[in-house]
C-alpha positions, 0 to 999 in steps of 0.5 A: 341955857335953861329957857325957863330959869335965869340964874337968880331972881332978878329982884334978889340981884337988885337988893343989898345983902345987909340992908335988904336981907329980910326980903332976900331971905323971903325970896330965896327961901320961900320962892326959889328953895322952899323944900331945900330950906325946910330940910336944911333947917330940920338938919340944922336943929337936929345937929344941935342935939349932938351937943351934950349940953343941949341934948341934956336939957331936952332929954330931961324934959322928955319933950322930944321923946314924948312929943316930938311932932309938937316940938317940931311944929312949934319950932317950924312955926316960930322960924316960919313966922320970922322968915315969912313976915319979918322978925320986927313984924307983929307976928315975927315979934310975937314969935321971938317973944314966945321963943324967949319965954320958952328958953328963959325957963332953962339955964342955957349957956350963951355959947350954946345959943350962939351955936344953935343960931349958927346952924341956921345960917350955915346948914342951908348954905351947906345943903344948897352947895350939895343939892341945890338946883342952882348955887346960892349967890354970895348975896344970898349967903350973906343975907342969911348971916345978917338975918339970923344975926338980927334974930340973935340980937333980939334973942339977947344972944351976946358976942355974935360975930360981926362978920360971916367968916368969923361966925363960920370959924366959931361953928367949926371950932365949937363942933370940934370941941363939943360933939361928944357922944352921950346917951342923952344925944342918942335918946333925943337924936333917935326920937327925932329920927323916928319922928321923920320915919313916922311920916312914911309907911312903916315898911319904909322906916328902915330906908328913912333911917338910913337916908338920915344917917347918909345925910349926916357927916361922920362927926355928927353920927359919932356924937349920936352913936348912929351906925354908918349908913348902908353904902348902897342906900347912901349912894342912892340917896345922894344920887336921887338928891342930885338928880332932883336938882338937875330935874328942877333946873329944867322945870318952870320956875316957881312963881309964888312963895310957898308959905309954911305959915299958911300950911296946916300943922299936924299938931294944930289942924285948926290953926294956932296962936303964937303966944300959946305954942310950945310946952305948957 
């Protein structure tokens, strides 16, 4: 047995998934899996751009094509404020209010809101199953469901499934019906890929693009019109992610939370006001 790490934080083991879901989310996503959660939520949001009804709005506003980094930072701030301070805290409530204000400018179907919400539940769970240094417990996966369900209620989303399994089935059915290629999907998806590639030196951009294609499933790639990943690069990326997981099992466990709200955002190097983030 690993001498440094127990299978799960003792505090998580003592909590209730429904009653204590905000604390479980904080410990799981900011202490045990901070990097994994960030990557998973990036892909969660990214996947939604493969839905024509969603990408059409973004393509029309040109927000991701022209200001991808700002849109990324704005979303990161809103999500992190809720996860790190609680959705009913002063900061969490302000983040939800600002999100609702931004969304209120557009005519968005309830079903589409529901799907976006579902990706924030299930994408971290899928990512963990593939690449986590340990597997999330059932308590952690149910806490994710209860956390985002509560957020959805505060967003005014209707008909949120009352149980985990029903919500998971809704997500699969929605993707089977709604993942259809459009040029808007390609435009918004490509702008997002270039955002991620832009975080690395230019010679690495082709590798980053192929890595992203490798981590997307086939239905998502088709919806974006992305090519199949290079097989060697795909195998190397998957192997590297799994090797990282193995290495982390034998490193000392993180003792302090990694708070994204305490980090400097590229768009807001001097800090931000929650009520002023988002499109002007």
